[in-house]
RODO-2510 file (C-alpha; in nm, 4 decimals, decimal comma):
residues 305
     n   res          X          Y          Z
     1     x     0,6459    -0,7793    -2,1311
     2     x     0,7614    -0,6423    -1,8685
     3     x     0,6524    -0,7073    -1,4397
     4     x     0,7620    -0,4898    -1,1463
     5     x     0,7679    -0,5750    -0,7943
     6     x     0,9229    -0,8392    -0,5027
     7     x     1,1800    -1,1626    -0,5756
     8     x     1,2887    -1,3494    -0,2773
     9     x     1,3104    -1,6697    -0,1331
    10     x     1,0113    -1,8765     0,0104
    11     x     1,0435    -2,1208     0,3344
    12     x     0,7189    -2,2996     0,3312
    13     x     0,6294    -2,6175     0,6147
    14     x     0,3963    -2,8520     0,6413
    15     x     0,3474    -3,0546     0,9427
    16     x     0,3150    -3,4251     0,9181
    17     x     0,1951    -3,5120     1,2336
    18     x     0,0062    -3,2254     1,4437
    19     x     0,1553    -2,8912     1,5782
    20     x     0,2629    -2,8516     1,8852
    21     x     0,2817    -2,4735     2,0621
    22     x     0,5805    -2,3955     2,2179
    23     x     0,7970    -2,6760     2,0778
    24     x     0,8878    -2,8542     1,7211
    25     x     0,6583    -3,0340     1,5262
    26     x     0,8054    -3,2575     1,2518
    27     x     0,7122    -3,1018     0,8759
    28     x     0,8482    -3,1339     0,5763
    29     x     1,0019    -2,7945     0,4604
    30     x     1,0764    -2,6796     0,1829
    31     x     1,2863    -2,3455     0,0357
    32     x     1,1846    -2,2249    -0,3471
    33     x     1,2488    -1,9111    -0,5317
    34     x     0,9630    -1,6418    -0,5196
    35     x     0,7885    -1,3563    -0,5082
    36     x     0,4851    -1,2021    -0,6479
    37     x     0,6232    -1,0400    -0,9597
    38     x     0,9438    -1,2922    -1,0193
    39     x     0,6448    -1,5884    -0,9763
    40     x     0,4531    -1,4201    -1,2714
    41     x     0,7314    -1,3292    -1,4790
    42     x     0,8503    -1,7233    -1,4421
    43     x     0,5172    -1,8342    -1,5216
    44     x     0,4806    -1,6096    -1,8242
    45     x     0,8444    -1,7106    -1,9455
    46     x     0,7367    -2,0820    -1,9039
    47     x     0,4388    -1,9685    -2,1366
    48     x     0,6912    -1,8699    -2,4331
    49     x     0,6043    -1,4696    -2,3005
    50     x     0,8973    -1,2267    -2,3255
    51     x     0,9199    -1,0818    -1,9924
    52     x     1,1270    -0,8276    -1,8173
    53     x     1,1950    -0,8409    -1,4278
    54     x     1,2835    -0,5020    -1,2793
    55     x     1,2934    -0,6092    -0,8960
    56     x     1,5587    -0,6029    -0,6463
    57     x     1,7531    -0,8672    -0,4769
    58     x     2,0455    -0,8109    -0,1766
    59     x     2,4262    -0,9045    -0,2628
    60     x     2,3920    -1,2449    -0,1062
    61     x     2,3886    -1,6171    -0,1975
    62     x     2,0599    -1,5814    -0,2253
    63     x     2,0183    -1,3443    -0,4553
    64     x     2,2622    -1,4282    -0,6878
    65     x     2,0916    -1,7883    -0,6914
    66     x     1,7802    -1,6304    -0,7379
    67     x     1,9288    -1,5131    -1,0467
    68     x     2,0934    -1,7504    -1,2117
    69     x     1,7491    -1,9509    -1,1798
    70     x     1,5270    -1,6807    -1,3439
    71     x     1,7880    -1,6202    -1,6139
    72     x     1,8111    -1,9969    -1,6903
    73     x     1,4210    -1,9874    -1,6786
    74     x     1,4357    -1,7212    -1,9670
    75     x     1,3677    -1,3922    -1,7582
    76     x     1,5076    -1,0992    -1,8712
    77     x     1,7374    -0,9532    -1,5485
    78     x     1,9467    -0,7032    -1,7259
    79     x     1,7251    -0,4192    -1,4859
    80     x     1,7387    -0,5839    -1,1477
    81     x     1,8912    -0,3824    -0,8692
    82     x     2,1172    -0,5153    -0,6352
    83     x     2,1091    -0,4042    -0,3039
    84     x     2,3959    -0,4433     0,0063
    85     x     2,1127    -0,2470     0,2214
    86     x     1,9175    -0,5427     0,2763
    87     x     1,9256    -0,8812     0,2405
    88     x     1,7666    -1,1015    -0,0268
    89     x     1,3370    -1,1049    -0,0057
    90     x     1,1951    -1,3865     0,1590
    91     x     0,8647    -1,4818     0,2539
    92     x     0,8008    -1,7304     0,5493
    93     x     0,4979    -1,9556     0,5615
    94     x     0,3436    -2,2365     0,8184
    95     x     0,0573    -2,4956     0,6619
    96     x    -0,1558    -2,7078     0,8083
    97     x    -0,1774    -3,0664     0,7366
    98     x    -0,3792    -3,0158     0,4725
    99     x    -0,1892    -2,7835     0,3115
   100     x    -0,3577    -2,4425     0,4045
   101     x    -0,1741    -2,1622     0,5522
   102     x    -0,2295    -2,1098     0,9229
   103     x     0,0607    -1,8285     0,9279
   104     x     0,3223    -1,6309     0,6868
   105     x     0,5875    -1,3657     0,7944
   106     x     0,7763    -1,1528     0,5100
   107     x     1,1044    -0,9659     0,4886
   108     x     1,0421    -0,7209     0,1609
   109     x     1,2653    -0,4545     0,3014
   110     x     1,4771    -0,5121    -0,0077
   111     x     1,2015    -0,4018    -0,2252
   112     x     1,2233    -0,0432    -0,0573
   113     x     1,5179     0,0159    -0,2250
   114     x     1,3479     0,0300    -0,5769
   115     x     1,2988     0,4332    -0,5750
   116     x     1,1125     0,6204    -0,8109
   117     x     1,4070     0,7446    -0,9646
   118     x     1,5312     0,4113    -1,0768
   119     x     1,2118     0,3433    -1,2115
   120     x     1,2628     0,6329    -1,4463
   121     x     1,5967     0,5783    -1,5459
   122     x     1,4325     0,2339    -1,7276
   123     x     1,2108     0,4454    -1,8970
   124     x     1,2447     0,2507    -2,1819
   125     x     1,0849    -0,0552    -2,0927
   126     x     0,7404     0,1074    -2,0869
   127     x     0,7298     0,1907    -2,4095
   128     x     0,8778    -0,0666    -2,5258
   129     x     0,6369    -0,3512    -2,3548
   130     x     0,2990    -0,4939    -2,4457
   131     x     0,1708    -0,4789    -2,0904
   132     x     0,2745    -0,3710    -1,7452
   133     x     0,2324    -0,6097    -1,4579
   134     x     0,2639    -0,4728    -1,0836
   135     x     0,2418    -0,6305    -0,7049
   136     x     0,1115    -0,4431    -0,4304
   137     x     0,4797    -0,4813    -0,2548
   138     x     0,5878    -0,1762    -0,4116
   139     x     0,6183     0,1995    -0,2104
   140     x     0,2926     0,4394    -0,2718
   141     x     0,5543     0,6599    -0,4112
   142     x     0,6999     0,4234    -0,6595
   143     x     0,3488     0,2727    -0,7807
   144     x     0,2994     0,5999    -0,8145
   145     x     0,5606     0,6416    -1,0624
   146     x     0,4947     0,3321    -1,2437
   147     x     0,0941     0,4324    -1,2603
   148     x     0,2107     0,7816    -1,4475
   149     x     0,5054     0,6429    -1,6677
   150     x     0,2650     0,3725    -1,7874
   151     x    -0,0279     0,6454    -1,8696
   152     x     0,2334     0,8380    -2,0471
   153     x     0,3805     0,5089    -2,2436
   154     x    -0,0440     0,4389    -2,3243
   155     x     0,0669     0,0593    -2,1833
   156     x    -0,1863    -0,1022    -1,9709
   157     x    -0,1594    -0,2225    -1,6160
   158     x    -0,2596    -0,5729    -1,4466
   159     x    -0,2079    -0,5770    -1,0189
   160     x    -0,2335    -0,7992    -0,7868
   161     x    -0,2737    -0,6894    -0,4255
   162     x     0,0020    -0,9531    -0,3119
   163     x    -0,1585    -0,9108     0,0496
   164     x    -0,4764    -0,8573     0,2579
   165     x    -0,1762    -0,6250     0,4345
   166     x    -0,1043    -0,4351     0,1222
   167     x    -0,3772    -0,4250    -0,0753
   168     x    -0,4832    -0,0110     0,0321
   169     x    -0,1557     0,0833    -0,2052
   170     x    -0,4048     0,0016    -0,4991
   171     x    -0,6747     0,2178    -0,4100
   172     x    -0,5921     0,5294    -0,5508
   173     x    -0,4898     0,3421    -0,8708
   174     x    -0,8329     0,1134    -0,9339
   175     x    -0,9760     0,3737    -1,2729
   176     x    -0,6112     0,3252    -1,4205
   177     x    -0,5772    -0,0348    -1,4178
   178     x    -0,6577    -0,2940    -1,6842
   179     x    -0,7457    -0,5391    -1,4764
   180     x    -0,6969    -0,6412    -1,1224
   181     x    -0,6581    -1,0131    -0,9605
   182     x    -0,7383    -1,0307    -0,5812
   183     x    -0,8716    -1,3277    -0,3603
   184     x    -1,1343    -1,2532    -0,1704
   185     x    -1,0015    -1,1305     0,1425
   186     x    -0,7889    -0,8657    -0,1149
   187     x    -1,1233    -0,7394    -0,2390
   188     x    -1,2879    -0,7336     0,0204
   189     x    -1,0491    -0,4407     0,1597
   190     x    -1,0658    -0,3272    -0,2357
   191     x    -1,4185    -0,2888    -0,2271
   192     x    -1,5065    -0,2087     0,1134
   193     x    -1,7450    -0,4721     0,2211
   194     x    -1,6933    -0,8266     0,3632
   195     x    -1,6691    -1,1250     0,1466
   196     x    -1,6580    -1,5019     0,1758
   197     x    -1,4436    -1,7142    -0,0337
   198     x    -1,7685    -1,9308    -0,0283
   199     x    -2,0060    -1,6701    -0,1441
   200     x    -2,0055    -1,6470    -0,5218
   201     x    -2,2485    -1,3500    -0,4938
   202     x    -2,0347    -1,1332    -0,3506
   203     x    -1,7121    -1,2293    -0,5049
   204     x    -1,9394    -1,1426    -0,8359
   205     x    -2,1103    -0,8232    -0,6815
   206     x    -1,6800    -0,7082    -0,5693
   207     x    -1,5544    -0,8209    -0,9221
   208     x    -1,8307    -0,5602    -1,0806
   209     x    -1,7924    -0,2991    -0,7872
   210     x    -1,4048    -0,2913    -0,9225
   211     x    -1,4983    -0,2440    -1,2366
   212     x    -1,7517     0,0159    -1,1733
   213     x    -1,4342     0,2092    -1,0224
   214     x    -1,2474     0,1723    -1,3732
   215     x    -1,0845    -0,1473    -1,3111
   216     x    -1,1734    -0,3261    -1,6656
   217     x    -1,1279    -0,6835    -1,5794
   218     x    -1,1627    -0,7636    -1,2426
   219     x    -1,0667    -1,1633    -1,0956
   220     x    -1,1589    -1,2690    -0,7308
   221     x    -1,0394    -1,5572    -0,6959
   222     x    -1,1895    -1,7933    -0,4332
   223     x    -0,9465    -2,1029    -0,3516
   224     x    -1,1738    -2,4090    -0,3898
   225     x    -1,4941    -2,2518    -0,5095
   226     x    -1,3386    -2,1301    -0,8372
   227     x    -1,3207    -1,7549    -0,9721
   228     x    -1,5791    -1,4776    -1,0383
   229     x    -1,4628    -1,2265    -1,2718
   230     x    -1,6179    -0,8889    -1,4303
   231     x    -1,6074    -0,6556    -1,7433
   232     x    -1,8302    -0,3264    -1,8153
   233     x    -1,9910    -0,6014    -2,0443
   234     x    -1,9935    -0,9028    -1,8550
   235     x    -1,9355    -1,0978    -1,5390
   236     x    -1,9025    -1,5133    -1,4723
   237     x    -1,7906    -1,7668    -1,2885
   238     x    -1,4991    -2,0386    -1,3566
   239     x    -1,5399    -2,3410    -1,1098
   240     x    -1,1859    -2,4412    -0,9253
   241     x    -1,0580    -2,8089    -1,0838
   242     x    -1,0331    -3,0700    -0,7974
   243     x    -0,7034    -3,1462    -0,7053
   244     x    -0,4904    -3,2451    -0,4291
   245     x    -0,2964    -2,9268    -0,2376
   246     x     0,0135    -3,0148    -0,1647
   247     x     0,1247    -2,5776    -0,1372
   248     x    -0,1076    -2,2967    -0,1949
   249     x     0,1911    -2,1115    -0,2531
   250     x     0,2069    -1,9332    -0,6075
   251     x    -0,1221    -2,0347    -0,7259
   252     x    -0,3028    -1,7194    -0,7984
   253     x     0,0599    -1,5989    -0,9491
   254     x     0,0003    -1,8535    -1,1754
   255     x    -0,3573    -1,7878    -1,2384
   256     x    -0,2659    -1,4300    -1,3035
   257     x     0,0457    -1,5112    -1,5795
   258     x    -0,1672    -1,7371    -1,7332
   259     x    -0,4601    -1,5216    -1,7999
   260     x    -0,2168    -1,2501    -1,8980
   261     x    -0,1143    -1,4609    -2,1148
   262     x    -0,4170    -1,5493    -2,2959
   263     x    -0,4898    -1,1837    -2,3128
   264     x    -0,1950    -1,0929    -2,5087
   265     x    -0,2258    -1,3669    -2,7297
   266     x    -0,5692    -1,2828    -2,8215
   267     x    -0,7566    -1,5631    -2,6437
   268     x    -1,1089    -1,4635    -2,5169
   269     x    -1,0907    -1,3540    -2,1677
   270     x    -1,3157    -1,6989    -2,0177
   271     x    -1,0966    -1,8557    -2,2199
   272     x    -0,7955    -1,7360    -2,0516
   273     x    -0,9904    -1,7874    -1,6920
   274     x    -1,0170    -2,0894    -1,7329
   275     x    -0,6062    -2,1520    -1,8378
   276     x    -0,5731    -1,9665    -1,5419
   277     x    -0,8036    -2,1682    -1,3127
   278     x    -0,5396    -2,5261    -1,4735
   279     x    -0,2774    -2,3476    -1,4235
   280     x    -0,4066    -2,2616    -1,0189
   281     x    -0,4739    -2,6202    -0,9730
   282     x    -0,1275    -2,7762    -1,1558
   283     x     0,0608    -2,5196    -0,8714
   284     x    -0,1139    -2,5996    -0,6185
   285     x    -0,0246    -2,9649    -0,6559
   286     x     0,3665    -2,8562    -0,6797
   287     x     0,5639    -2,8477    -0,3899
   288     x     0,7171    -2,4566    -0,5039
   289     x     0,5785    -2,1871    -0,6053
   290     x     0,5904    -2,2508    -1,0364
   291     x     0,6149    -2,5345    -1,2012
   292     x     0,9304    -2,5062    -1,4019
   293     x     0,7755    -2,7028    -1,6767
   294     x     0,5017    -2,4660    -1,7775
   295     x     0,3873    -2,4722    -2,0825
   296     x     0,0484    -2,4298    -2,2933
   297     x    -0,0162    -2,7830    -2,4198
   298     x     0,0215    -2,8971    -2,0229
   299     x    -0,2428    -2,6422    -1,9443
   300     x    -0,5055    -2,7745    -2,1877
   301     x    -0,4530    -3,1204    -2,0855
   302     x    -0,5180    -3,0538    -1,6881
   303     x    -0,8554    -2,8630    -1,8537
   304     x    -0,9234    -3,1789    -1,9812
   305     x    -0,8999    -3,4177    -1,7081
***
């Protein structure tokens, strides 16, 4: 398995009282490792799936710490690039007291150092991989190179838009994607029509539309309303598991990784999505982007609860 995209540091603050504009507010603040591709890779490694990460970190202490933790989690980091041009990527989020995101800032300049030439230098990874995951933090030029190499290697591509601001980068490649996993706002941009997170019919229509554009499996995440999905043969919905929201960061990445794991291990799509919903639910109740002791047994146990 090959994952290409962002790796960085997450800083998430959740107020313990009300937010006061223009002044400091008391809060719980946590700093952990993040980045969509890195999160997906760590989740897959936790489930026992061999995974190689192709990404960029800065030549700084956060970058060194990130690599140390990722290596300990079982990710192959032999192709990760280190740069002196930019600091290790970072993501800063402010939640409300209920755990819902209010604002987020990100500095992803480091991933811009991942050039098309560097990707081509690592073309052997495409031939060795069982599946490819990408996120839209990658530049348009790099995405074009990746899709070309994947087609040449007959490698299936799974993609996550990462954020609404970047989702448009995937539009030229919908017919090249095996699976795409947007949330409702990202799906609205990819489809060109509004989607309310609470509207199951709209989410299902969005998934079907993405399939009509060439995607084989489209999964639209709707937060507490579960996920809707479609293929050329079927469509459906898997409800969310009731859980306390401690931190929403990384829940979508856990969903994506667990579905990928299911597909790689010949688990039927509906069951794979249920595992993904279980992983997302567990991650929502964790102070961090990835559950460090994630296992397949834990996913199945959580489904039963």
